[in-house]
CHARMM internal coordinates of N, CA and C (Angstrom, degrees):
IC EDIT
DIST 1 N 1 CA 1.4400
DIST 1 CA 1 C 1.5119
ANGL 1 N 1 CA 1 C 109.09
DIST 1 C 2 N 1.3089
ANGL 1 CA 1 C 2 N 115.19
DIHE 1 N 1 CA 1 C 2 N 134.49
DIST 2 N 2 CA 1.4590
ANGL 1 C 2 N 2 CA 120.99
DIHE 1 CA 1 C 2 N 2 CA 171.17
DIST 2 CA 2 C 1.5140
ANGL 2 N 2 CA 2 C 107.02
DIHE 1 C 2 N 2 CA 2 C -90.38
DIST 2 C 3 N 1.3197
ANGL 2 CA 2 C 3 N 116.65
DIHE 2 N 2 CA 2 C 3 N 126.63
DIST 3 N 3 CA 1.4591
ANGL 2 C 3 N 3 CA 122.75
DIHE 2 CA 2 C 3 N 3 CA 179.12
DIST 3 CA 3 C 1.5232
ANGL 3 N 3 CA 3 C 107.65
DIHE 2 C 3 N 3 CA 3 C -121.54
DIST 3 C 4 N 1.3448
ANGL 3 CA 3 C 4 N 117.55
DIHE 3 N 3 CA 3 C 4 N 130.14
DIST 4 N 4 CA 1.4640
ANGL 3 C 4 N 4 CA 121.63
DIHE 3 CA 3 C 4 N 4 CA -177.88
DIST 4 CA 4 C 1.5237
ANGL 4 N 4 CA 4 C 108.45
DIHE 3 C 4 N 4 CA 4 C -144.25
DIST 4 C 5 N 1.3265
ANGL 4 CA 4 C 5 N 116.54
DIHE 4 N 4 CA 4 C 5 N 118.78
DIST 5 N 5 CA 1.4629
ANGL 4 C 5 N 5 CA 120.37
DIHE 4 CA 4 C 5 N 5 CA 179.61
DIST 5 CA 5 C 1.5250
ANGL 5 N 5 CA 5 C 112.48
DIHE 4 C 5 N 5 CA 5 C -97.81
DIST 5 C 6 N 1.3236
ANGL 5 CA 5 C 6 N 117.41
DIHE 5 N 5 CA 5 C 6 N 8.86
DIST 6 N 6 CA 1.4554
ANGL 5 C 6 N 6 CA 121.37
DIHE 5 CA 5 C 6 N 6 CA -179.34
DIST 6 CA 6 C 1.5165
ANGL 6 N 6 CA 6 C 112.62
DIHE 5 C 6 N 6 CA 6 C 95.67
DIST 6 C 7 N 1.3370
ANGL 6 CA 6 C 7 N 117.48
DIHE 6 N 6 CA 6 C 7 N -18.83
DIST 7 N 7 CA 1.4610
ANGL 6 C 7 N 7 CA 122.42
DIHE 6 CA 6 C 7 N 7 CA 177.56
DIST 7 CA 7 C 1.5190
ANGL 7 N 7 CA 7 C 111.04
DIHE 6 C 7 N 7 CA 7 C -108.45
DIST 7 C 8 N 1.3243
ANGL 7 CA 7 C 8 N 116.01
DIHE 7 N 7 CA 7 C 8 N -37.94
DIST 8 N 8 CA 1.4641
ANGL 7 C 8 N 8 CA 121.00
DIHE 7 CA 7 C 8 N 8 CA -178.40
DIST 8 CA 8 C 1.5261
ANGL 8 N 8 CA 8 C 108.84
DIHE 7 C 8 N 8 CA 8 C -146.08
DIST 8 C 9 N 1.3167
ANGL 8 CA 8 C 9 N 115.19
DIHE 8 N 8 CA 8 C 9 N 148.64
DIST 9 N 9 CA 1.4691
ANGL 8 C 9 N 9 CA 121.19
DIHE 8 CA 8 C 9 N 9 CA 178.03
DIST 9 CA 9 C 1.5170
ANGL 9 N 9 CA 9 C 108.79
DIHE 8 C 9 N 9 CA 9 C -123.16
DIST 9 C 10 N 1.3294
ANGL 9 CA 9 C 10 N 115.46
DIHE 9 N 9 CA 9 C 10 N 145.51
DIST 10 N 10 CA 1.4556
ANGL 9 C 10 N 10 CA 119.77
DIHE 9 CA 9 C 10 N 10 CA 175.12
DIST 10 CA 10 C 1.5202
ANGL 10 N 10 CA 10 C 109.04
DIHE 9 C 10 N 10 CA 10 C -147.50
DIST 10 C 11 N 1.3065
ANGL 10 CA 10 C 11 N 115.63
DIHE 10 N 10 CA 10 C 11 N 155.26
DIST 11 N 11 CA 1.4497
ANGL 10 C 11 N 11 CA 121.82
DIHE 10 CA 10 C 11 N 11 CA 175.23
DIST 11 CA 11 C 1.5221
ANGL 11 N 11 CA 11 C 107.98
DIHE 10 C 11 N 11 CA 11 C -106.88
DIST 11 C 12 N 1.3156
ANGL 11 CA 11 C 12 N 115.97
DIHE 11 N 11 CA 11 C 12 N 130.10
DIST 12 N 12 CA 1.4563
ANGL 11 C 12 N 12 CA 122.42
DIHE 11 CA 11 C 12 N 12 CA -179.22
DIST 12 CA 12 C 1.5182
ANGL 12 N 12 CA 12 C 108.12
DIHE 11 C 12 N 12 CA 12 C -118.97
DIST 12 C 13 N 1.3151
ANGL 12 CA 12 C 13 N 115.79
DIHE 12 N 12 CA 12 C 13 N 126.52
DIST 13 N 13 CA 1.4647
ANGL 12 C 13 N 13 CA 120.53
DIHE 12 CA 12 C 13 N 13 CA 179.72
DIST 13 CA 13 C 1.5303
ANGL 13 N 13 CA 13 C 108.96
DIHE 12 C 13 N 13 CA 13 C -97.76
DIST 13 C 14 N 1.3107
ANGL 13 CA 13 C 14 N 115.54
DIHE 13 N 13 CA 13 C 14 N 119.68
DIST 14 N 14 CA 1.4621
ANGL 13 C 14 N 14 CA 121.80
DIHE 13 CA 13 C 14 N 14 CA 177.50
DIST 14 CA 14 C 1.5218
ANGL 14 N 14 CA 14 C 106.85
DIHE 13 C 14 N 14 CA 14 C -101.35
DIST 14 C 15 N 1.3149
ANGL 14 CA 14 C 15 N 116.15
DIHE 14 N 14 CA 14 C 15 N 89.03
DIST 15 N 15 CA 1.4661
ANGL 14 C 15 N 15 CA 119.59
DIHE 14 CA 14 C 15 N 15 CA -170.00
DIST 15 CA 15 C 1.5312
ANGL 15 N 15 CA 15 C 113.86
DIHE 14 C 15 N 15 CA 15 C -117.78
DIST 15 C 16 N 1.3301
ANGL 15 CA 15 C 16 N 116.65
DIHE 15 N 15 CA 15 C 16 N 19.76
DIST 16 N 16 CA 1.4562
ANGL 15 C 16 N 16 CA 120.74
DIHE 15 CA 15 C 16 N 16 CA 176.63
DIST 16 CA 16 C 1.5285
ANGL 16 N 16 CA 16 C 108.17
DIHE 15 C 16 N 16 CA 16 C -147.83
DIST 16 C 17 N 1.3192
ANGL 16 CA 16 C 17 N 118.06
DIHE 16 N 16 CA 16 C 17 N 149.04
DIST 17 N 17 CA 1.4679
ANGL 16 C 17 N 17 CA 120.43
DIHE 16 CA 16 C 17 N 17 CA -175.48
DIST 17 CA 17 C 1.5230
ANGL 17 N 17 CA 17 C 114.58
DIHE 16 C 17 N 17 CA 17 C -61.64
DIST 17 C 18 N 1.3237
ANGL 17 CA 17 C 18 N 117.19
DIHE 17 N 17 CA 17 C 18 N -24.01
DIST 18 N 18 CA 1.4671
ANGL 17 C 18 N 18 CA 119.00
DIHE 17 CA 17 C 18 N 18 CA 179.73
DIST 18 CA 18 C 1.5282
ANGL 18 N 18 CA 18 C 113.08
DIHE 17 C 18 N 18 CA 18 C -84.68
DIST 18 C 19 N 1.3133
ANGL 18 CA 18 C 19 N 118.39
DIHE 18 N 18 CA 18 C 19 N -3.45
DIST 19 N 19 CA 1.4623
ANGL 18 C 19 N 19 CA 121.97
DIHE 18 CA 18 C 19 N 19 CA 178.34
DIST 19 CA 19 C 1.5187
ANGL 19 N 19 CA 19 C 110.61
DIHE 18 C 19 N 19 CA 19 C -85.64
DIST 19 C 20 N 1.3198
ANGL 19 CA 19 C 20 N 115.26
DIHE 19 N 19 CA 19 C 20 N 141.07
DIST 20 N 20 CA 1.4612
ANGL 19 C 20 N 20 CA 121.37
DIHE 19 CA 19 C 20 N 20 CA 178.36
DIST 20 CA 20 C 1.5210
ANGL 20 N 20 CA 20 C 108.55
DIHE 19 C 20 N 20 CA 20 C -149.89
DIST 20 C 21 N 1.3082
ANGL 20 CA 20 C 21 N 115.88
DIHE 20 N 20 CA 20 C 21 N 168.45
DIST 21 N 21 CA 1.4569
ANGL 20 C 21 N 21 CA 120.00
DIHE 20 CA 20 C 21 N 21 CA 179.58
DIST 21 CA 21 C 1.5249
ANGL 21 N 21 CA 21 C 108.92
DIHE 20 C 21 N 21 CA 21 C -145.12
DIST 21 C 22 N 1.3202
ANGL 21 CA 21 C 22 N 116.24
DIHE 21 N 21 CA 21 C 22 N 142.97
DIST 22 N 22 CA 1.4567
ANGL 21 C 22 N 22 CA 122.70
DIHE 21 CA 21 C 22 N 22 CA 173.41
DIST 22 CA 22 C 1.5257
ANGL 22 N 22 CA 22 C 106.39
DIHE 21 C 22 N 22 CA 22 C -105.27
DIST 22 C 23 N 1.3132
ANGL 22 CA 22 C 23 N 116.00
DIHE 22 N 22 CA 22 C 23 N 125.56
DIST 23 N 23 CA 1.4605
ANGL 22 C 23 N 23 CA 120.70
DIHE 22 CA 22 C 23 N 23 CA 179.76
DIST 23 CA 23 C 1.5260
ANGL 23 N 23 CA 23 C 107.96
DIHE 22 C 23 N 23 CA 23 C -103.37
DIST 23 C 24 N 1.3088
ANGL 23 CA 23 C 24 N 115.33
DIHE 23 N 23 CA 23 C 24 N 112.32
DIST 24 N 24 CA 1.4609
ANGL 23 C 24 N 24 CA 121.00
DIHE 23 CA 23 C 24 N 24 CA -179.71
DIST 24 CA 24 C 1.5362
ANGL 24 N 24 CA 24 C 109.96
DIHE 23 C 24 N 24 CA 24 C -76.04
DIST 24 C 25 N 1.3368
ANGL 24 CA 24 C 25 N 117.64
DIHE 24 N 24 CA 24 C 25 N 162.49
DIST 25 N 25 CA 1.4686
ANGL 24 C 25 N 25 CA 120.28
DIHE 24 CA 24 C 25 N 25 CA 175.70
DIST 25 CA 25 C 1.5348
ANGL 25 N 25 CA 25 C 110.80
DIHE 24 C 25 N 25 CA 25 C -58.98
DIST 25 C 26 N 1.3072
ANGL 25 CA 25 C 26 N 115.15
DIHE 25 N 25 CA 25 C 26 N 152.05
DIST 26 N 26 CA 1.4682
ANGL 25 C 26 N 26 CA 123.77
DIHE 25 CA 25 C 26 N 26 CA 175.98
DIST 26 CA 26 C 1.5256
ANGL 26 N 26 CA 26 C 112.43
DIHE 25 C 26 N 26 CA 26 C 64.92
DIST 26 C 27 N 1.3267
ANGL 26 CA 26 C 27 N 117.07
DIHE 26 N 26 CA 26 C 27 N 33.24
DIST 27 N 27 CA 1.4666
ANGL 26 C 27 N 27 CA 122.50
DIHE 26 CA 26 C 27 N 27 CA 173.73
DIST 27 CA 27 C 1.5222
ANGL 27 N 27 CA 27 C 107.66
DIHE 26 C 27 N 27 CA 27 C -119.82
DIST 27 C 28 N 1.3277
ANGL 27 CA 27 C 28 N 115.79
DIHE 27 N 27 CA 27 C 28 N 119.85
DIST 28 N 28 CA 1.4622
ANGL 27 C 28 N 28 CA 120.72
DIHE 27 CA 27 C 28 N 28 CA 176.19
DIST 28 CA 28 C 1.5298
ANGL 28 N 28 CA 28 C 107.20
DIHE 27 C 28 N 28 CA 28 C -74.15
DIST 28 C 29 N 1.3284
ANGL 28 CA 28 C 29 N 116.74
DIHE 28 N 28 CA 28 C 29 N 133.22
DIST 29 N 29 CA 1.4585
ANGL 28 C 29 N 29 CA 119.57
DIHE 28 CA 28 C 29 N 29 CA 178.34
DIST 29 CA 29 C 1.5201
ANGL 29 N 29 CA 29 C 110.17
DIHE 28 C 29 N 29 CA 29 C -139.18
DIST 29 C 30 N 1.3114
ANGL 29 CA 29 C 30 N 113.90
DIHE 29 N 29 CA 29 C 30 N 144.28
DIST 30 N 30 CA 1.4584
ANGL 29 C 30 N 30 CA 121.64
DIHE 29 CA 29 C 30 N 30 CA 176.64
DIST 30 CA 30 C 1.5174
ANGL 30 N 30 CA 30 C 107.82
DIHE 29 C 30 N 30 CA 30 C -131.34
DIST 30 C 31 N 1.3212
ANGL 30 CA 30 C 31 N 115.99
DIHE 30 N 30 CA 30 C 31 N 135.70
DIST 31 N 31 CA 1.4630
ANGL 30 C 31 N 31 CA 121.90
DIHE 30 CA 30 C 31 N 31 CA 179.94
DIST 31 CA 31 C 1.5192
ANGL 31 N 31 CA 31 C 108.79
DIHE 30 C 31 N 31 CA 31 C -111.19
DIST 31 C 32 N 1.3376
ANGL 31 CA 31 C 32 N 116.41
DIHE 31 N 31 CA 31 C 32 N 139.69
DIST 32 N 32 CA 1.4624
ANGL 31 C 32 N 32 CA 120.49
DIHE 31 CA 31 C 32 N 32 CA -178.47
DIST 32 CA 32 C 1.5235
ANGL 32 N 32 CA 32 C 109.79
DIHE 31 C 32 N 32 CA 32 C -154.78
DIST 32 C 33 N 1.3047
ANGL 32 CA 32 C 33 N 115.35
DIHE 32 N 32 CA 32 C 33 N 169.19
DIST 33 N 33 CA 1.4633
ANGL 32 C 33 N 33 CA 123.68
DIHE 32 CA 32 C 33 N 33 CA 174.16
DIST 33 CA 33 C 1.5262
ANGL 33 N 33 CA 33 C 112.80
DIHE 32 C 33 N 33 CA 33 C 58.34
DIST 33 C 34 N 1.3251
ANGL 33 CA 33 C 34 N 116.69
DIHE 33 N 33 CA 33 C 34 N 50.51
DIST 34 N 34 CA 1.4578
ANGL 33 C 34 N 34 CA 121.21
DIHE 33 CA 33 C 34 N 34 CA 176.61
DIST 34 CA 34 C 1.5246
ANGL 34 N 34 CA 34 C 109.83
DIHE 33 C 34 N 34 CA 34 C -72.47
DIST 34 C 35 N 1.3123
ANGL 34 CA 34 C 35 N 117.39
DIHE 34 N 34 CA 34 C 35 N 136.96
DIST 35 N 35 CA 1.4624
ANGL 34 C 35 N 35 CA 121.35
DIHE 34 CA 34 C 35 N 35 CA 174.62
DIST 35 CA 35 C 1.5339
ANGL 35 N 35 CA 35 C 108.73
DIHE 34 C 35 N 35 CA 35 C -79.63
DIST 35 C 36 N 1.3229
ANGL 35 CA 35 C 36 N 117.35
DIHE 35 N 35 CA 35 C 36 N 160.77
DIST 36 N 36 CA 1.4704
ANGL 35 C 36 N 36 CA 119.52
DIHE 35 CA 35 C 36 N 36 CA -179.53
DIST 36 CA 36 C 1.5337
ANGL 36 N 36 CA 36 C 113.44
DIHE 35 C 36 N 36 CA 36 C -59.77
DIST 36 C 37 N 1.3179
ANGL 36 CA 36 C 37 N 118.01
DIHE 36 N 36 CA 36 C 37 N -28.01
DIST 37 N 37 CA 1.4671
ANGL 36 C 37 N 37 CA 120.63
DIHE 36 CA 36 C 37 N 37 CA -178.63
DIST 37 CA 37 C 1.5334
ANGL 37 N 37 CA 37 C 112.87
DIHE 36 C 37 N 37 CA 37 C -101.38
DIST 37 C 38 N 1.2922
ANGL 37 CA 37 C 38 N 116.99
DIHE 37 N 37 CA 37 C 38 N 17.14
DIST 38 N 38 CA 1.4687
ANGL 37 C 38 N 38 CA 122.29
DIHE 37 CA 37 C 38 N 38 CA -178.47
DIST 38 CA 38 C 1.5316
ANGL 38 N 38 CA 38 C 110.70
DIHE 37 C 38 N 38 CA 38 C -65.55
DIST 38 C 39 N 1.3295
ANGL 38 CA 38 C 39 N 115.16
DIHE 38 N 38 CA 38 C 39 N 141.61
DIST 39 N 39 CA 1.4565
ANGL 38 C 39 N 39 CA 122.36
DIHE 38 CA 38 C 39 N 39 CA 172.47
DIST 39 CA 39 C 1.5224
ANGL 39 N 39 CA 39 C 106.61
DIHE 38 C 39 N 39 CA 39 C -122.66
DIST 39 C 40 N 1.3188
ANGL 39 CA 39 C 40 N 116.12
DIHE 39 N 39 CA 39 C 40 N 125.86
DIST 40 N 40 CA 1.4647
ANGL 39 C 40 N 40 CA 121.50
DIHE 39 CA 39 C 40 N 40 CA 178.80
DIST 40 CA 40 C 1.5198
ANGL 40 N 40 CA 40 C 107.76
DIHE 39 C 40 N 40 CA 40 C -110.55
DIST 40 C 41 N 1.3118
ANGL 40 CA 40 C 41 N 117.09
DIHE 40 N 40 CA 40 C 41 N 117.23
DIST 41 N 41 CA 1.4554
ANGL 40 C 41 N 41 CA 123.25
DIHE 40 CA 40 C 41 N 41 CA -179.84
DIST 41 CA 41 C 1.5240
ANGL 41 N 41 CA 41 C 107.87
DIHE 40 C 41 N 41 CA 41 C -114.87
DIST 41 C 42 N 1.3129
ANGL 41 CA 41 C 42 N 116.38
DIHE 41 N 41 CA 41 C 42 N 126.63
DIST 42 N 42 CA 1.4573
ANGL 41 C 42 N 42 CA 121.42
DIHE 41 CA 41 C 42 N 42 CA 179.33
DIST 42 CA 42 C 1.5217
ANGL 42 N 42 CA 42 C 108.31
DIHE 41 C 42 N 42 CA 42 C -117.85
DIST 42 C 43 N 1.3195
ANGL 42 CA 42 C 43 N 115.41
DIHE 42 N 42 CA 42 C 43 N 126.77
DIST 43 N 43 CA 1.4636
ANGL 42 C 43 N 43 CA 121.78
DIHE 42 CA 42 C 43 N 43 CA 174.95
DIST 43 CA 43 C 1.5233
ANGL 43 N 43 CA 43 C 107.22
DIHE 42 C 43 N 43 CA 43 C -116.82
DIST 43 C 44 N 1.3122
ANGL 43 CA 43 C 44 N 117.46
DIHE 43 N 43 CA 43 C 44 N 135.83
DIST 44 N 44 CA 1.4605
ANGL 43 C 44 N 44 CA 121.07
DIHE 43 CA 43 C 44 N 44 CA -177.24
DIST 44 CA 44 C 1.5284
ANGL 44 N 44 CA 44 C 109.65
DIHE 43 C 44 N 44 CA 44 C -131.57
DIST 44 C 45 N 1.3274
ANGL 44 CA 44 C 45 N 115.32
DIHE 44 N 44 CA 44 C 45 N 156.21
DIST 45 N 45 CA 1.4642
ANGL 44 C 45 N 45 CA 119.78
DIHE 44 CA 44 C 45 N 45 CA -179.58
DIST 45 CA 45 C 1.5228
ANGL 45 N 45 CA 45 C 112.87
DIHE 44 C 45 N 45 CA 45 C -96.65
DIST 45 C 46 N 1.3398
ANGL 45 CA 45 C 46 N 116.66
DIHE 45 N 45 CA 45 C 46 N 1.98
DIST 46 N 46 CA 1.4629
ANGL 45 C 46 N 46 CA 120.76
DIHE 45 CA 45 C 46 N 46 CA -179.58
DIST 46 CA 46 C 1.5248
ANGL 46 N 46 CA 46 C 108.69
DIHE 45 C 46 N 46 CA 46 C -153.32
DIST 46 C 47 N 1.3189
ANGL 46 CA 46 C 47 N 117.50
DIHE 46 N 46 CA 46 C 47 N 156.97
DIST 47 N 47 CA 1.4632
ANGL 46 C 47 N 47 CA 119.85
DIHE 46 CA 46 C 47 N 47 CA 176.45
DIST 47 CA 47 C 1.5308
ANGL 47 N 47 CA 47 C 111.56
DIHE 46 C 47 N 47 CA 47 C -61.61
DIST 47 C 48 N 1.3156
ANGL 47 CA 47 C 48 N 116.44
DIHE 47 N 47 CA 47 C 48 N 152.45
DIST 48 N 48 CA 1.4626
ANGL 47 C 48 N 48 CA 122.80
DIHE 47 CA 47 C 48 N 48 CA 179.43
DIST 48 CA 48 C 1.5231
ANGL 48 N 48 CA 48 C 110.12
DIHE 47 C 48 N 48 CA 48 C -62.67
DIST 48 C 49 N 1.3179
ANGL 48 CA 48 C 49 N 115.84
DIHE 48 N 48 CA 48 C 49 N 134.25
DIST 49 N 49 CA 1.4667
ANGL 48 C 49 N 49 CA 122.56
DIHE 48 CA 48 C 49 N 49 CA 174.65
DIST 49 CA 49 C 1.5274
ANGL 49 N 49 CA 49 C 107.01
DIHE 48 C 49 N 49 CA 49 C -139.50
DIST 49 C 50 N 1.3039
ANGL 49 CA 49 C 50 N 117.06
DIHE 49 N 49 CA 49 C 50 N 112.77
DIST 50 N 50 CA 1.4705
ANGL 49 C 50 N 50 CA 122.65
DIHE 49 CA 49 C 50 N 50 CA -177.22
DIST 50 CA 50 C 1.5241
ANGL 50 N 50 CA 50 C 111.61
DIHE 49 C 50 N 50 CA 50 C -53.17
DIST 50 C 51 N 1.3205
ANGL 50 CA 50 C 51 N 118.10
DIHE 50 N 50 CA 50 C 51 N -33.55
DIST 51 N 51 CA 1.4671
ANGL 50 C 51 N 51 CA 121.68
DIHE 50 CA 50 C 51 N 51 CA -177.86
DIST 51 CA 51 C 1.5314
ANGL 51 N 51 CA 51 C 112.26
DIHE 50 C 51 N 51 CA 51 C -66.50
DIST 51 C 52 N 1.3269
ANGL 51 CA 51 C 52 N 117.79
DIHE 51 N 51 CA 51 C 52 N -16.17
DIST 52 N 52 CA 1.4666
ANGL 51 C 52 N 52 CA 121.54
DIHE 51 CA 51 C 52 N 52 CA -179.73
DIST 52 CA 52 C 1.5272
ANGL 52 N 52 CA 52 C 113.42
DIHE 51 C 52 N 52 CA 52 C -80.25
DIST 52 C 53 N 1.3333
ANGL 52 CA 52 C 53 N 117.77
DIHE 52 N 52 CA 52 C 53 N -6.47
DIST 53 N 53 CA 1.4616
ANGL 52 C 53 N 53 CA 120.91
DIHE 52 CA 52 C 53 N 53 CA -169.90
DIST 53 CA 53 C 1.5173
ANGL 53 N 53 CA 53 C 112.76
DIHE 52 C 53 N 53 CA 53 C -112.97
DIST 53 C 54 N 1.3233
ANGL 53 CA 53 C 54 N 115.75
DIHE 53 N 53 CA 53 C 54 N 142.59
DIST 54 N 54 CA 1.4639
ANGL 53 C 54 N 54 CA 122.80
DIHE 53 CA 53 C 54 N 54 CA 171.77
DIST 54 CA 54 C 1.5219
ANGL 54 N 54 CA 54 C 105.94
DIHE 53 C 54 N 54 CA 54 C -100.75
DIST 54 C 55 N 1.3036
ANGL 54 CA 54 C 55 N 117.91
DIHE 54 N 54 CA 54 C 55 N 122.96
DIST 55 N 55 CA 1.4633
ANGL 54 C 55 N 55 CA 121.87
DIHE 54 CA 54 C 55 N 55 CA -175.93
DIST 55 CA 55 C 1.5272
ANGL 55 N 55 CA 55 C 113.36
DIHE 54 C 55 N 55 CA 55 C -100.56
DIST 55 C 56 N 1.2970
ANGL 55 CA 55 C 56 N 117.72
DIHE 55 N 55 CA 55 C 56 N -8.46
DIST 56 N 56 CA 1.4643
ANGL 55 C 56 N 56 CA 122.24
DIHE 55 CA 55 C 56 N 56 CA -175.55
DIST 56 CA 56 C 1.5229
ANGL 56 N 56 CA 56 C 110.35
DIHE 55 C 56 N 56 CA 56 C -114.41
DIST 56 C 57 N 1.3273
ANGL 56 CA 56 C 57 N 116.27
DIHE 56 N 56 CA 56 C 57 N 127.71
DIST 57 N 57 CA 1.4701
ANGL 56 C 57 N 57 CA 120.11
DIHE 56 CA 56 C 57 N 57 CA 177.27
DIST 57 CA 57 C 1.5291
ANGL 57 N 57 CA 57 C 110.30
DIHE 56 C 57 N 57 CA 57 C -62.04
DIST 57 C 58 N 1.3040
ANGL 57 CA 57 C 58 N 117.20
DIHE 57 N 57 CA 57 C 58 N -36.31
DIST 58 N 58 CA 1.4578
ANGL 57 C 58 N 58 CA 120.87
DIHE 57 CA 57 C 58 N 58 CA 179.75
DIST 58 CA 58 C 1.5268
ANGL 58 N 58 CA 58 C 110.97
DIHE 57 C 58 N 58 CA 58 C -62.80
DIST 58 C 59 N 1.3176
ANGL 58 CA 58 C 59 N 116.75
DIHE 58 N 58 CA 58 C 59 N -41.66
DIST 59 N 59 CA 1.4670
ANGL 58 C 59 N 59 CA 119.75
DIHE 58 CA 58 C 59 N 59 CA 178.45
DIST 59 CA 59 C 1.5318
ANGL 59 N 59 CA 59 C 110.37
DIHE 58 C 59 N 59 CA 59 C -66.71
DIST 59 C 60 N 1.3354
ANGL 59 CA 59 C 60 N 117.92
DIHE 59 N 59 CA 59 C 60 N -41.72
DIST 60 N 60 CA 1.4585
ANGL 59 C 60 N 60 CA 120.88
DIHE 59 CA 59 C 60 N 60 CA 176.71
DIST 60 CA 60 C 1.5251
ANGL 60 N 60 CA 60 C 110.48
DIHE 59 C 60 N 60 CA 60 C -57.98
DIST 60 C 61 N 1.3429
ANGL 60 CA 60 C 61 N 116.73
DIHE 60 N 60 CA 60 C 61 N -48.06
DIST 61 N 61 CA 1.4672
ANGL 60 C 61 N 61 CA 120.34
DIHE 60 CA 60 C 61 N 61 CA -179.80
DIST 61 CA 61 C 1.5242
ANGL 61 N 61 CA 61 C 111.10
DIHE 60 C 61 N 61 CA 61 C -59.94
DIST 61 C 62 N 1.3039
ANGL 61 CA 61 C 62 N 116.77
DIHE 61 N 61 CA 61 C 62 N -40.91
DIST 62 N 62 CA 1.4707
ANGL 61 C 62 N 62 CA 120.88
DIHE 61 CA 61 C 62 N 62 CA 179.54
DIST 62 CA 62 C 1.5313
ANGL 62 N 62 CA 62 C 111.14
DIHE 61 C 62 N 62 CA 62 C -63.07
DIST 62 C 63 N 1.3091
ANGL 62 CA 62 C 63 N 117.31
DIHE 62 N 62 CA 62 C 63 N -38.38
DIST 63 N 63 CA 1.4733
ANGL 62 C 63 N 63 CA 121.48
DIHE 62 CA 62 C 63 N 63 CA -176.45
DIST 63 CA 63 C 1.5295
ANGL 63 N 63 CA 63 C 113.89
DIHE 62 C 63 N 63 CA 63 C -83.11
DIST 63 C 64 N 1.3481
ANGL 63 CA 63 C 64 N 117.30
DIHE 63 N 63 CA 63 C 64 N -35.20
DIST 64 N 64 CA 1.4595
ANGL 63 C 64 N 64 CA 119.38
DIHE 63 CA 63 C 64 N 64 CA -167.95
DIST 64 CA 64 C 1.5207
ANGL 64 N 64 CA 64 C 115.77
DIHE 63 C 64 N 64 CA 64 C -123.61
DIST 64 C 65 N 1.3350
ANGL 64 CA 64 C 65 N 119.56
DIHE 64 N 64 CA 64 C 65 N -9.24
DIST 65 N 65 CA 1.4518
ANGL 64 C 65 N 65 CA 120.36
DIHE 64 CA 64 C 65 N 65 CA -178.04
DIST 65 CA 65 C 1.5248
ANGL 65 N 65 CA 65 C 109.28
DIHE 64 C 65 N 65 CA 65 C -67.03
DIST 65 C 66 N 1.3301
ANGL 65 CA 65 C 66 N 115.10
DIHE 65 N 65 CA 65 C 66 N 129.58
DIST 66 N 66 CA 1.4724
ANGL 65 C 66 N 66 CA 119.43
DIHE 65 CA 65 C 66 N 66 CA -178.27
DIST 66 CA 66 C 1.4969
ANGL 66 N 66 CA 66 C 110.97
DIHE 65 C 66 N 66 CA 66 C -121.07
END
COOR INIT
IC SEED 1 N 1 CA 1 C
IC BUILD
């Protein structure tokens, strides 16, 4: 996973079933290289609302790049 908070970016490899990650608000993330047996579980504290999401990297950079 690529994680970028606008100040620093890092790549985190989730390559074992006991690995997990919490994605805080205002963090751009990209997921790639899923294995055939990958399971992606998402837990959220509120119902999905499309208006809560930034879909464009350019818009994220404009709002949060420091």
